[in-house]
VOPAGU-2260 file (C-alpha; in pm, 1 decimal, decimal comma):
REM VOPAGU-2260
SITE   aa  ch    i         X         Y         Z
SITE  MET   A    0    4088,7   -2541,9   -4243,0
SITE  ALA   A    1    4111,1   -2584,4   -4620,6
SITE  SER   A    2    3952,2   -2241,9   -4674,8
SITE  ILE   A    3    4192,1   -2077,5   -4429,7
SITE  LEU   A    4    4493,7   -2243,8   -4593,8
SITE  LEU   A    5    4375,6   -2136,5   -4939,1
SITE  TYR   A    6    4336,5   -1776,1   -4822,6
SITE  ALA   A    7    4675,4   -1789,6   -4648,5
SITE  TRP   A    8    4831,3   -1891,2   -4981,2
SITE  SER   A    9    4758,8   -1537,5   -5109,9
SITE  GLU   A   10    4764,1   -1347,3   -4779,2
SITE  PRO   A   11    5015,9   -1523,5   -4548,3
SITE  LYS   A   12    5038,2   -1221,3   -4313,1
SITE  PHE   A   13    4685,8   -1082,9   -4320,8
SITE  VAL   A   14    4526,6   -1423,5   -4256,3
SITE  PHE   A   15    4640,6   -1406,4   -3890,8
SITE  ILE   A   16    4474,8   -1066,5   -3845,5
SITE  LEU   A   17    4154,9   -1205,1   -3997,6
SITE  LEU   A   18    4165,2   -1511,5   -3772,0
SITE  ALA   A   19    4211,8   -1289,6   -3465,9
SITE  THR   A   20    3932,2   -1045,0   -3553,4
SITE  THR   A   21    3696,3   -1327,7   -3650,8
SITE  THR   A   22    3755,7   -1498,5   -3315,3
SITE  LEU   A   23    3707,7   -1165,7   -3136,0
SITE  ASP   A   24    3381,3   -1105,5   -3325,9
SITE  PHE   A   25    3254,7   -1449,2   -3228,2
SITE  LEU   A   26    3324,2   -1378,7   -2859,1
SITE  LEU   A   27    3182,9   -1023,5   -2866,0
SITE  VAL   A   28    2856,6   -1138,2   -3025,9
SITE  LYS   A   29    2827,1   -1420,0   -2772,7
SITE  ILE   A   30    2872,6   -1171,7   -2485,8
SITE  MET   A   31    2632,4    -924,4   -2650,3
SITE  HIS   A   32    2361,4   -1189,0   -2675,4
SITE  GLN   A   33    2391,9   -1263,8   -2303,2
SITE  GLN   A   34    2332,2    -900,7   -2200,6
SITE  LYS   A   35    1992,8    -812,2   -2056,6
SITE  GLU   A   36    2004,9    -434,7   -2094,0
SITE  LYS   A   37    1966,0    -275,4   -2434,8
SITE  LYS   A   38    2249,9     -28,4   -2367,7
SITE  SER   A   39    2490,8    -311,8   -2295,9
SITE  LYS   A   40    2386,9    -490,6   -2614,4
SITE  LEU   A   41    2430,8    -169,2   -2810,1
SITE  PHE   A   42    2780,8    -121,2   -2664,8
SITE  PHE   A   43    2900,5    -458,3   -2793,3
SITE  LEU   A   44    2728,1    -402,6   -3128,9
SITE  VAL   A   45    2909,4     -70,6   -3175,2
SITE  LEU   A   46    3238,1    -221,8   -3055,9
SITE  SER   A   47    3220,4    -508,2   -3305,5
SITE  ILE   A   48    3123,6    -282,0   -3597,1
SITE  THR   A   49    3395,2     -29,4   -3502,4
SITE  ILE   A   50    3665,1    -298,2   -3504,2
SITE  ASN   A   51    3558,3    -431,2   -3844,5
SITE  VAL   A   52    3501,3     -94,2   -4010,3
SITE  GLY   A   53    3827,0      31,1   -3854,3
SITE  LEU   A   54    4013,1    -260,3   -4011,7
SITE  LEU   A   55    3853,0    -183,8   -4348,8
SITE  PHE   A   56    3930,6     187,9   -4315,0
SITE  TYR   A   57    4296,4     129,9   -4234,7
SITE  TYR   A   58    4366,4    -106,8   -4522,7
SITE  LYS   A   59    4140,0      45,3   -4786,4
SITE  TYR   A   60    4088,3     414,7   -4709,9
SITE  TYR   A   61    4372,0     541,8   -4488,6
SITE  ASN   A   62    4604,2     640,6   -4773,8
SITE  PHE   A   63    4317,0     789,9   -4975,7
SITE  PHE   A   64    4216,2    1021,9   -4691,3
SITE  ILE   A   65    4578,6    1108,2   -4606,1
SITE  ASP   A   66    4646,1    1201,8   -4969,6
SITE  ASN   A   67    4337,6    1422,4   -4992,7
SITE  ILE   A   68    4385,7    1591,3   -4654,0
SITE  ASN   A   69    4749,0    1663,4   -4735,7
SITE  THR   A   70    4650,9    1801,1   -5077,1
SITE  LEU   A   71    4387,6    2030,8   -4925,3
SITE  PHE   A   72    4582,2    2156,1   -4623,4
SITE  ASN   A   73    4946,8    2080,4   -4715,0
SITE  ILE   A   74    5007,5    1954,1   -4361,4
SITE  ASN   A   75    5360,0    1826,7   -4433,0
SITE  THR   A   76    5477,7    2178,7   -4524,4
SITE  LEU   A   77    5268,5    2384,1   -4281,9
SITE  PHE   A   78    5344,2    2182,1   -3969,5
SITE  ASN   A   79    5671,2    2017,7   -4078,0
SITE  ILE   A   80    5544,3    1670,0   -3987,9
SITE  ASP   A   81    5550,0    1346,8   -4178,5
SITE  PHE   A   82    5188,0    1303,9   -4283,6
SITE  SER   A   83    5253,7    1074,4   -4578,0
SITE  PRO   A   84    5075,3     762,2   -4706,8
SITE  LEU   A   85    5188,3     427,1   -4569,7
SITE  ASN   A   86    5299,1     125,4   -4767,8
SITE  ILE   A   87    4969,7     -63,0   -4725,2
SITE  ILE   A   88    4868,6    -352,3   -4950,6
SITE  LEU   A   89    4494,5    -410,2   -4988,8
SITE  PRO   A   90    4413,7    -763,0   -4863,9
SITE  LEU   A   91    4199,2    -983,3   -5087,8
SITE  GLY   A   92    3829,2    -980,8   -5005,7
SITE  ILE   A   93    3844,9    -732,4   -4716,3
SITE  SER   A   94    3530,8    -549,2   -4832,7
SITE  PHE   A   95    3327,5    -870,2   -4858,4
SITE  TYR   A   96    3467,4    -993,9   -4525,8
SITE  THR   A   97    3363,6    -672,3   -4348,9
SITE  PHE   A   98    3009,6    -674,9   -4486,0
SITE  GLU   A   99    2952,0   -1035,0   -4378,9
SITE  THR   A  100    3087,0    -984,0   -4026,1
SITE  ILE   A  101    2853,7    -686,5   -3990,0
SITE  THR   A  102    2552,7    -893,8   -4100,3
SITE  TYR   A  103    2628,0   -1147,7   -3827,9
SITE  VAL   A  104    2649,4    -905,9   -3536,6
SITE  VAL   A  105    2352,9    -695,9   -3656,6
SITE  ASP   A  106    2127,9    -997,8   -3721,5
SITE  VAL   A  107    2198,7   -1135,3   -3371,7
SITE  TYR   A  108    2147,1    -788,6   -3217,7
SITE  ARG   A  109    1810,5    -755,4   -3394,0
SITE  GLY   A  110    1706,2   -1099,6   -3267,2
SITE  GLU   A  111    1678,4   -1238,7   -3620,4
SITE  ASN   A  112    1930,9   -1513,2   -3540,6
SITE  GLU   A  113    2078,9   -1693,1   -3245,5
SITE  PRO   A  114    2458,4   -1658,9   -3217,8
SITE  GLN   A  115    2659,6   -1946,0   -3361,3
SITE  LYS   A  116    2756,2   -2193,6   -3088,5
SITE  LYS   A  117    3073,1   -2326,0   -3251,8
SITE  LEU   A  118    3367,6   -2106,0   -3338,9
SITE  SER   A  119    3456,1   -2350,1   -3618,4
SITE  ASN   A  120    3113,9   -2299,5   -3779,7
SITE  TYR   A  121    3144,2   -1921,4   -3758,1
SITE  MET   A  122    3491,7   -1947,0   -3912,6
SITE  LEU   A  123    3338,5   -2155,2   -4190,2
SITE  TYR   A  124    3078,1   -1884,9   -4258,4
SITE  ILE   A  125    3349,6   -1618,5   -4284,7
SITE  PHE   A  126    3624,6   -1811,8   -4464,2
SITE  LEU   A  127    3415,2   -2035,4   -4692,5
SITE  PHE   A  128    3643,7   -2009,1   -4993,2
SITE  PRO   A  129    3401,2   -2003,6   -5290,3
SITE  LYS   A  130    3241,7   -1676,9   -5181,8
SITE  MET   A  131    3496,6   -1511,8   -4953,3
SITE  ILE   A  132    3700,3   -1304,3   -5200,2
SITE  ALA   A  133    3429,4   -1167,9   -5433,5
SITE  GLY   A  134    3091,3   -1280,9   -5304,9
SITE  PRO   A  135    2801,8   -1333,4   -5326,8
SITE  ILE   A  136    2765,3   -1133,8   -5004,2
SITE  ILE   A  137    2576,3   -1382,5   -4788,9
SITE  ARG   A  138    2381,7   -1266,3   -4486,2
SITE  TYR   A  139    2431,3   -1491,1   -4185,9
SITE  GLN   A  140    2061,8   -1572,9   -4166,7
SITE  GLU   A  141    2073,7   -1705,5   -4525,3
SITE  ILE   A  142    2333,0   -1969,5   -4442,1
SITE  GLY   A  143    2333,0   -2009,3   -4063,3
SITE  GLY   A  144    2118,1   -2323,9   -4062,3
SITE  GLN   A  145    2327,7   -2484,0   -4337,1
SITE  LEU   A  146    2642,8   -2460,8   -4124,4
SITE  ASP   A  147    2494,4   -2723,5   -3892,5
SITE  ASN   A  148    2287,2   -2928,4   -4137,1
SITE  ARG   A  149    2312,9   -2948,6   -4515,5
SITE  SER   A  150    2131,1   -3279,5   -4561,0
SITE  GLN   A  151    1856,0   -3126,8   -4778,3
SITE  PHE   A  152    2116,8   -3015,7   -5033,4
SITE  ASP   A  153    2353,9   -3311,3   -4995,5
SITE  THR   A  154    2233,8   -3510,4   -5294,8
SITE  ILE   A  155    2393,6   -3632,6   -5618,0
SITE  ASP   A  156    2146,7   -3425,4   -5824,1
SITE  TYR   A  157    2239,1   -3110,3   -5634,1
SITE  LYS   A  158    2612,8   -3178,8   -5672,6
SITE  LEU   A  159    2571,7   -3239,4   -6047,1
SITE  ASN   A  160    2382,2   -2911,3   -6082,0
SITE  GLY   A  161    2669,9   -2748,7   -5895,3
SITE  PHE   A  162    2919,3   -2888,6   -6146,9
SITE  TYR   A  163    2712,4   -2753,3   -6438,1
SITE  ARG   A  164    2696,1   -2410,7   -6276,1
SITE  PHE   A  165    3068,5   -2408,9   -6200,9
SITE  SER   A  166    3155,4   -2511,1   -6558,5
SITE  ILE   A  167    2932,3   -2237,9   -6702,9
SITE  GLY   A  168    3100,3   -1981,0   -6477,6
SITE  LEU   A  169    3447,7   -2101,4   -6570,2
SITE  ALA   A  170    3361,3   -2082,1   -6941,9
SITE  LYS   A  171    3216,8   -1730,8   -6901,5
SITE  LYS   A  172    3541,7   -1617,3   -6740,4
SITE  VAL   A  173    3798,8   -1795,2   -6959,2
SITE  LEU   A  174    3625,3   -1823,4   -7296,1
SITE  ILE   A  175    3446,5   -1487,4   -7300,2
SITE  ALA   A  176    3562,1   -1229,8   -7040,5
SITE  ASN   A  177    3932,2   -1312,7   -7075,9
SITE  GLN   A  178    3912,8   -1318,0   -7455,9
SITE  LEU   A  179    3750,0    -974,1   -7465,2
SITE  TYR   A  180    4034,8    -840,6   -7254,5
SITE  ILE   A  181    4320,7   -1019,6   -7433,4
SITE  TYR   A  182    4216,8    -939,9   -7790,2
SITE  GLY   A  183    4149,8    -571,5   -7775,5
SITE  ILE   A  184    3911,0    -437,8   -7511,2
SITE  GLY   A  185    4173,7    -433,5   -7238,2
SITE  LYS   A  186    4417,8    -203,6   -7415,0
SITE  LEU   A  187    4158,9      56,6   -7517,6
SITE  PHE   A  188    4147,0     191,1   -7162,5
SITE  TYR   A  189    4526,0     207,1   -7135,5
SITE  VAL   A  190    4602,8     416,4   -7443,1
SITE  ASN   A  191    4587,5     795,7   -7441,4
SITE  PRO   A  192    4215,5     872,2   -7497,7
SITE  GLU   A  193    4313,4    1157,0   -7733,5
SITE  SER   A  194    4434,2     892,0   -7978,5
SITE  LEU   A  195    4092,5     720,6   -7984,0
SITE  ASN   A  196    3827,5     799,5   -8240,2
SITE  ALA   A  197    3464,4     773,3   -8132,2
SITE  THR   A  198    3419,3     424,8   -8285,2
SITE  SER   A  199    3715,8     280,4   -8094,4
SITE  ALA   A  200    3609,8     452,1   -7771,3
SITE  TRP   A  201    3254,7     317,8   -7791,0
SITE  LEU   A  202    3379,1     -29,8   -7884,4
SITE  GLY   A  203    3608,5     -26,2   -7584,5
SITE  LEU   A  204    3335,1      90,0   -7347,7
SITE  ILE   A  205    3065,4    -150,4   -7469,3
SITE  GLY   A  206    3322,1    -429,9   -7469,4
SITE  PHE   A  207    3420,9    -350,1   -7110,9
SITE  THR   A  208    3054,2    -340,0   -7007,4
SITE  ILE   A  209    3007,2    -690,1   -7145,5
SITE  GLN   A  210    3342,5    -805,0   -7007,5
SITE  ILE   A  211    3277,0    -696,0   -6648,6
SITE  TYR   A  212    2935,3    -864,3   -6652,4
SITE  PHE   A  213    3076,0   -1195,5   -6774,0
SITE  ASP   A  214    3378,3   -1166,1   -6545,6
SITE  PHE   A  215    3185,1   -1089,9   -6227,0
SITE  SER   A  216    2883,9   -1312,9   -6295,3
SITE  ALA   A  217    3132,4   -1590,6   -6380,5
SITE  TYR   A  218    3279,6   -1565,5   -6030,7
SITE  SER   A  219    2930,0   -1576,1   -5879,9
SITE  ASP   A  220    2836,7   -1879,3   -6093,8
SITE  MET   A  221    3152,4   -2060,0   -5988,7
SITE  ALA   A  222    3094,5   -1975,5   -5621,3
SITE  ILE   A  223    2730,0   -2088,8   -5635,9
SITE  GLY   A  224    2833,1   -2405,7   -5820,5
SITE  LEU   A  225    3106,2   -2494,9   -5571,6
SITE  GLY   A  226    2860,8   -2423,3   -5291,2
SITE  LYS   A  227    2612,1   -2670,1   -5439,8
SITE  ILE   A  228    2884,7   -2934,4   -5471,6
SITE  MET   A  229    2957,3   -2894,5   -5097,9
SITE  GLY   A  230    2589,6   -2885,8   -5000,9
SITE  PHE   A  231    2542,4   -2509,7   -4959,7
SITE  ASN   A  232    2266,0   -2304,2   -5119,3
SITE  PHE   A  233    2404,1   -1956,0   -5195,5
SITE  PRO   A  234    2175,7   -1670,7   -5309,9
SITE  GLU   A  235    2175,6   -1560,6   -5673,4
SITE  ASN   A  236    2379,6   -1251,6   -5758,1
SITE  PHE   A  237    2271,5   -1167,8   -6116,8
SITE  ASP   A  238    1948,0   -1181,3   -6313,3
SITE  SER   A  239    2002,8   -1072,4   -6676,9
SITE  PRO   A  240    2091,9    -713,9   -6573,6
SITE  PHE   A  241    2115,4    -579,0   -6929,0
SITE  LEU   A  242    1744,4    -648,7   -6975,5
SITE  ALA   A  243    1661,4    -389,8   -6708,4
SITE  LYS   A  244    1408,9    -129,0   -6824,8
SITE  SER   A  245    1535,7     135,7   -6579,7
SITE  VAL   A  246    1839,7     200,5   -6364,4
SITE  THR   A  247    1626,8     117,0   -6059,9
SITE  GLU   A  248    1548,7    -223,7   -6207,7
SITE  PHE   A  249    1914,2    -268,8   -6306,2
SITE  TRP   A  250    2014,2    -258,1   -5939,9
SITE  LYS   A  251    1760,7    -530,4   -5864,6
SITE  ARG   A  252    1932,1    -750,8   -6124,1
SITE  TRP   A  253    2303,4    -658,8   -6082,5
SITE  HIS   A  254    2509,5    -764,7   -5778,3
SITE  ILE   A  255    2183,3    -852,6   -5606,4
SITE  THR   A  256    2343,6    -946,4   -5275,0
SITE  LEU   A  257    2516,5    -606,7   -5248,1
SITE  GLY   A  258    2183,9    -433,2   -5315,2
SITE  SER   A  259    2018,1    -646,1   -5047,3
SITE  TRP   A  260    2295,2    -565,0   -4798,8
SITE  ILE   A  261    2274,1    -191,4   -4868,2
SITE  LYS   A  262    1896,3    -195,8   -4829,3
SITE  ASN   A  263    1892,0    -390,5   -4499,3
SITE  TYR   A  264    2199,3    -248,9   -4326,5
SITE  LEU   A  265    2221,9     106,7   -4460,0
SITE  TYR   A  266    1909,9     235,9   -4634,5
SITE  ILE   A  267    1646,1     113,5   -4388,8
SITE  PRO   A  268    1847,7     211,3   -4074,6
SITE  LEU   A  269    1892,4     559,5   -4227,9
SITE  GLY   A  270    1514,4     587,4   -4251,5
SITE  GLY   A  271    1454,1     454,2   -4600,6
SITE  ASN   A  272    1150,3     612,6   -4763,5
SITE  LYS   A  273    1023,7     757,3   -4434,7
SITE  GLY   A  274    1008,0    1129,1   -4382,8
SITE  ASN   A  275     984,0    1401,7   -4643,6
SITE  GLY   A  276    1085,5    1352,1   -5004,3
SITE  ILE   A  277    1415,8    1539,9   -4970,0
SITE  LYS   A  278    1535,9    1316,7   -4683,7
SITE  ALA   A  279    1431,5     995,6   -4864,6
SITE  HIS   A  280    1610,5    1108,4   -5181,4
SITE  PHE   A  281    1920,0    1203,7   -4983,1
SITE  ASN   A  282    1921,0     858,9   -4820,6
SITE  LEU   A  283    1908,8     703,4   -5167,2
SITE  TRP   A  284    2196,9     913,8   -5290,9
SITE  LEU   A  285    2399,6     852,1   -4975,1
SITE  VAL   A  286    2382,9     472,7   -4993,0
SITE  PHE   A  287    2500,4     478,7   -5354,5
SITE  PHE   A  288    2776,5     722,7   -5260,8
SITE  ILE   A  289    2885,1     470,8   -4994,9
SITE  SER   A  290    2852,3     189,2   -5249,1
SITE  GLY   A  291    3099,1     367,6   -5477,7
SITE  LEU   A  292    3337,8     425,7   -5187,2
SITE  TRP   A  293    3299,0      60,2   -5080,5
SITE  HIS   A  294    3418,5     -55,0   -5421,9
SITE  LYS   A  295    3738,0     149,9   -5405,9
SITE  ALA   A  296    3883,5     457,9   -5240,1
SITE  SER   A  297    3906,1     671,8   -5552,8
SITE  TRP   A  298    3722,9     977,8   -5683,9
SITE  PRO   A  299    3609,4     808,5   -6008,2
SITE  LEU   A  300    3440,1     529,0   -5807,6
SITE  ILE   A  301    3284,3     780,7   -5568,1
SITE  LEU   A  302    3145,0     972,8   -5867,2
SITE  TRP   A  303    3025,6     644,4   -6021,4
SITE  GLY   A  304    2825,0     561,3   -5708,6
SITE  SER   A  305    2695,4     919,1   -5677,3
SITE  PHE   A  306    2591,4     918,7   -6043,8
SITE  HIS   A  307    2383,1     602,4   -5994,2
SITE  GLY   A  308    2223,6     756,1   -5686,0
SITE  ILE   A  309    2122,7    1061,6   -5890,8
SITE  LEU   A  310    1987,9     842,3   -6172,0
SITE  ILE   A  311    1765,6     649,3   -5929,4
SITE  ILE   A  312    1638,0     973,5   -5776,9
SITE  ILE   A  313    1555,1    1095,7   -6130,1
SITE  ASP   A  314    1378,9     761,9   -6188,1
SITE  ARG   A  315    1158,9     824,5   -5886,1
SITE  LEU   A  316    1089,8    1187,5   -5970,4
SITE  PHE   A  317     980,8    1150,8   -6332,8
SITE  LEU   A  318    1189,1     919,5   -6553,9
SITE  LEU   A  319    1000,2     597,5   -6473,5
SITE  LYS   A  320     675,7     762,9   -6583,6
SITE  LEU   A  321     834,4     882,9   -6906,3
SITE  LEU   A  322     979,4     539,9   -6979,2
SITE  GLU   A  323     634,5     379,1   -6938,6
SITE  LYS   A  324     536,0     535,8   -7269,8
SITE  LEU   A  325     822,3     367,7   -7455,7
SITE  PRO   A  326     832,4      10,7   -7590,8
SITE  ASP   A  327    1038,2    -236,4   -7385,2
SITE  ILE   A  328    1327,1    -245,1   -7629,9
SITE  ALA   A  329    1363,0     135,5   -7608,7
SITE  LYS   A  330    1363,8     119,2   -7226,6
SITE  ILE   A  331    1635,4    -148,2   -7234,1
SITE  ILE   A  332    1854,1      49,6   -7477,5
SITE  THR   A  333    1812,3     370,8   -7276,3
SITE  THR   A  334    1904,6     197,0   -6951,8
SITE  PHE   A  335    2199,2      17,9   -7113,8
SITE  PHE   A  336    2327,4     354,9   -7240,5
SITE  PHE   A  337    2329,4     510,7   -6891,4
SITE  ILE   A  338    2487,1     202,3   -6733,5
SITE  THR   A  339    2753,7     190,6   -7002,7
SITE  ILE   A  340    2860,5     555,9   -6985,6
SITE  SER   A  341    2883,8     530,9   -6605,6
SITE  LEU   A  342    3137,2     248,3   -6637,2
SITE  VAL   A  343    3402,4     489,3   -6766,1
SITE  LEU   A  344    3424,0     610,2   -6405,3
SITE  PHE   A  345    3429,8     249,7   -6284,6
SITE  ARG   A  346    3722,3     155,0   -6510,4
SITE  VAL   A  347    3964,9     448,6   -6505,8
SITE  GLU   A  348    4213,1     526,9   -6227,7
SITE  ASP   A  349    4186,2     907,8   -6226,0
SITE  LEU   A  350    3944,4    1184,3   -6323,2
SITE  GLY   A  351    4169,7    1321,5   -6595,7
SITE  HIS   A  352    4154,9     989,8   -6778,5
SITE  ALA   A  353    3775,7     982,3   -6734,5
SITE  ILE   A  354    3735,1    1330,7   -6884,3
SITE  GLY   A  355    3961,3    1235,2   -7175,2
SITE  TYR   A  356    3763,6     919,7   -7242,4
SITE  TYR   A  357    3429,4    1103,7   -7235,8
SITE  LYS   A  358    3572,4    1351,3   -7486,5
SITE  ALA   A  359    3670,2    1059,8   -7709,9
SITE  LEU   A  360    3316,0     916,8   -7683,1
SITE  PHE   A  361    3128,7    1236,1   -7768,6
SITE  PHE   A  362    3371,1    1494,0   -7912,2
SITE  SER   A  363    3652,8    1296,3   -8073,0
SITE  ASN   A  364    3851,0    1464,3   -8351,3
SITE  SER   A  365    4091,6    1173,5   -8392,5
SITE  VAL   A  366    4092,5     983,0   -8718,9
SITE  ARG   A  367    4324,1     712,6   -8587,7
SITE  THR   A  368    4165,7     369,2   -8548,2
SITE  ILE   A  369    4300,9     137,6   -8279,7
SITE  GLU   A  370    4368,3    -202,4   -8429,5
SITE  ILE   A  371    4147,7    -472,4   -8280,2
SITE  ARG   A  372    4243,2    -833,0   -8346,7
SITE  THR   A  373    3986,9   -1036,4   -8538,5
SITE  GLU   A  374    3979,9   -1296,5   -8257,7
SITE  LEU   A  375    3782,8   -1043,0   -8052,9
SITE  TRP   A  376    3465,1   -1052,1   -8257,9
SITE  ILE   A  377    3357,8   -1411,8   -8190,2
SITE  PRO   A  378    3359,5   -1386,8   -7805,1
SITE  LEU   A  379    3209,1   -1035,6   -7826,3
SITE  LEU   A  380    2915,8   -1149,4   -8043,2
SITE  ILE   A  381    2861,6   -1459,2   -7825,4
SITE  ALA   A  382    2868,8   -1240,0   -7515,5
SITE  ILE   A  383    2614,0    -995,9   -7659,8
SITE  LEU   A  384    2391,0   -1288,2   -7760,7
SITE  PHE   A  385    2392,1   -1440,5   -7413,3
SITE  SER   A  386    2357,5   -1101,9   -7242,0
SITE  PHE   A  387    2023,5   -1038,1   -7411,5
SITE  ILE   A  388    1897,1   -1390,0   -7489,1
SITE  ASN   A  389    1654,0   -1383,8   -7195,9
SITE  TYR   A  390    1460,7   -1112,9   -7377,9
SITE  PHE   A  391    1312,9   -1402,7   -7575,2
SITE  LYS   A  392    1108,9   -1691,1   -7433,2
SITE  VAL   A  393    1352,5   -1947,1   -7570,0
SITE  GLY   A  394    1631,2   -1774,2   -7375,9
SITE  LYS   A  395    1442,8   -1809,8   -7047,9
SITE  LYS   A  396    1385,7   -2178,9   -7118,6
SITE  ILE   A  397    1755,9   -2230,6   -7189,1
SITE  GLN   A  398    1855,1   -2055,2   -6866,0
SITE  ASN   A  399    1606,5   -2254,3   -6658,9
SITE  TYR   A  400    1735,0   -2574,1   -6818,6
SITE  PHE   A  401    2098,7   -2494,7   -6734,1
SITE  TYR   A  402    2053,7   -2318,0   -6399,3
SITE  GLY   A  403    1768,7   -2521,6   -6253,0
SITE  ASN   A  404    1779,1   -2810,5   -6008,0
SITE  GLN   A  405    1575,9   -3061,6   -6207,5
SITE  THR   A  406    1652,3   -3430,3   -6156,1
SITE  ASP   A  407    1566,7   -3555,6   -6505,5
SITE  ILE   A  408    1821,8   -3820,9   -6614,9
SITE  THR   A  409    1823,5   -3703,8   -6978,0
SITE  ARG   A  410    1903,2   -3349,3   -6864,7
SITE  HIS   A  411    2187,8   -3479,6   -6650,3
SITE  ILE   A  412    2339,3   -3666,9   -6944,6
SITE  ILE   A  413    2314,7   -3366,5   -7178,4
SITE  LEU   A  414    2443,5   -3111,9   -6927,7
SITE  THR   A  415    2722,3   -3338,3   -6803,0
SITE  SER   A  416    2848,0   -3374,2   -7160,3
SITE  ILE   A  417    2827,2   -2997,8   -7226,2
SITE  SER   A  418    2989,7   -2915,0   -6891,7
SITE  ILE   A  419    3282,2   -3152,2   -6949,3
SITE  ILE   A  420    3342,6   -2991,3   -7291,3
SITE  LEU   A  421    3327,3   -2637,9   -7142,8
SITE  PHE   A  422    3546,5   -2738,8   -6850,0
SITE  THR   A  423    3810,0   -2895,5   -7076,9
SITE  LEU   A  424    3810,6   -2602,0   -7320,7
SITE  SER   A  425    3844,6   -2354,7   -7033,6
SITE  LEU   A  426    4140,9   -2542,2   -6886,4
SITE  SER   A  427    4305,0   -2557,0   -7229,5
SITE  PHE   A  428    4263,3   -2182,8   -7292,3
SITE  ASN   A  429    4377,5   -2100,1   -6939,8
SITE  THR   A  430    4690,6   -2312,5   -6982,2
SITE  ARG   A  431    4771,3   -2144,3   -7312,6
SITE  GLU   A  432    4704,7   -1784,4   -7212,4
SITE  GLY   A  433    4782,2   -1782,2   -6841,8
SITE  LEU   A  434    4579,2   -1647,6   -6551,5
SITE  THR   A  435    4378,3   -1326,0   -6579,5
SITE  GLN   A  436    4263,9   -1187,8   -6245,5
SITE  PHE   A  437    3894,8   -1132,1   -6175,7
SITE  ILE   A  438    3807,6    -762,1   -6203,2
SITE  TYR   A  439    3643,0    -756,2   -5859,6
SITE  PHE   A  440    3966,0    -871,0   -5693,5
SITE  ARG   A  441    4058,0    -498,5   -5719,2
SITE  PHE   A  442    3795,2    -426,6   -5452,7
């Protein structure tokens, strides 16, 4: 009930649609499970997926397709009909909601899970507030048992570890990601790219790369931490992604739960690596194309997803073998370069802006320097340090110390003290500067 009320605070109208479709899903899956014939089961599977994907399409993609169809065929003029976009507001978390409802019906259809007996427990899985709006994307089978019994995680040690994790996430968001945006990085993507020299353009892009990592991983840390406090064990969503030695490895470290979802519910059903090389490569490209479209109905995001699909195909064809000959640091820098330049497409709103920004990166003639406030440099340097600290053994030890579930009393005293300081500082900064929305709330 608390999760539903919290969601209703932001989405007072859409919450009723979500409650209705969630209840309908629960009933459809229950009926599907009772069917003896495979065709009957398949009917209810398709019905459930159609309802959920239809809801996502209407709210997220309807206007995008209407705009593009009208642009291509000029239907309004040719047929004298009103074929215009509607005034549709994207509800918070609809993409994450849809993916999780699909995991439930598919897992039960495959026989990997029994259907949930209580509607209230299924509602809890869907509406659980820490993860509902921006993940992690949790498969039903990863949390189904915890909805009925969380005794193994319901300990003081586990709750304390949850508080540490939440405080780290809050500090990453408020003290690093927000500061990068407020003191310079944010405005570099809003100015005319023709006014940027190459130095300013690269600073803006690298800064945004660091910002989005700390912003999104902060949300995941906070969600995982809150889950621990309430006795839930959520899957990890990030694993030092900027240490990846290839784009393929990057996607095993970045938004891990999305990668897992795509693999299990798109790539494998499409055939995965089976068949000839062309079909397997097309499947790879297609799932990344869909990943870009899932993030947002816009051509820059579609190109961003397609670009990553092409990079992974190139990895498989020859790039991984070439990279083997390089030292690790060279592999990391090369991968970071490709990830960074792709994020221009992730950040801009239209292709014209993307082209302009790429020109500023590689062919800038501008001599004007955008003024960056000195307050930017401290959070930027701290962010870079913590982005790459796991490259060193001491970094791995620090992460294990902070992110682990050890029950050592000395560790609890040290981390409680650090967490209280981080928590207090974050609240102070947030009070002074106001709220800055999470980047992934756009999706």
